C-alpha positions in Angstrom: 102.8 96.9 90.4 99.2 96.1 91.5 98.7 93.4 94.5 96.4 90.9 94.9 94.1 93.0 97.2 94.0 95.6 94.6 92.9 93.6 91.9 90.4 91.7 94.2 89.2 95.0 95.0 88.8 96.1 91.3 87.2 92.9 90.2 84.4 93.3 93.1 83.8 96.8 91.8 83.3 95.8 88.5 81.3 92.6 89.2 78.8 95.0 91.8 78.7 97.5 88.4 77.8 95.0 86.4 75.3 93.3 88.9 73.5 96.8 89.5 73.7 98.5 85.9 73.7 95.4 83.5 71.9 92.5 85.4 71.5 90.8 82.0 75.4 90.5 81.8 75.8 88.8 85.4 74.6 85.5 84.5 78.0 85.1 82.4 80.2 86.1 85.1 79.7 82.5 86.5 80.9 81.1 83.0 84.3 82.3 82.8 86.8 79.9 83.2 89.8 82.6 83.7 89.8 82.1 87.5 89.7 78.3 87.6 92.7 76.3 88.7 93.7 74.0 86.1 96.2 71.2 86.0 98.7 73.7 83.8 97.8 76.5 86.3 96.9 75.1 89.4 97.1 78.1 91.4 95.5 81.7 90.8 98.0 84.3 90.1 98.2 88.1 89.9 98.5 87.5 86.3 95.3 85.3 85.9 93.3 87.9 88.3 94.4 90.8 85.7 93.2 88.7 82.8 90.1 88.5 84.8 89.7 92.0 85.3 90.9 92.9 81.8 87.8 90.5 80.6 85.1 92.5 82.7 86.3 95.8 81.5 86.2 94.5 78.0 82.5 92.7 78.7 81.6 96.3 79.9 83.1 98.1 77.2 81.6 96.0 74.4 78.4 95.7 75.8 78.1 99.6 76.3 78.9 100.3 72.6 76.2 97.7 71.2 73.6 98.7 73.9 73.7 102.2 74.3 71.1 102.8 77.3 73.7 102.9 79.8 77.2 104.4 80.0 80.2 103.2 81.7 
C-alpha cells in the first residue's frame, strides 16, 4: 500500500514533468477539483490523492497520444 508521502512525491514529480515538458497543460492543474475538500469529503485522504495522481497520468497519456511532439 502506498503512503501519503509516496503519493505526494509521485504527484510532485508528475507536476514538475508537466511544467517542464508540457507547459501548455500546466494551466489546467489549478482547475482540478480532485484535491479540494468538500462537505461530503472534508479531508484529503489516500484515495483522493490516488485519484488525483491517476488523473495527472491520464492527462499526460492522452495529451501525448494527440500531440506526438513529446513522449512520456
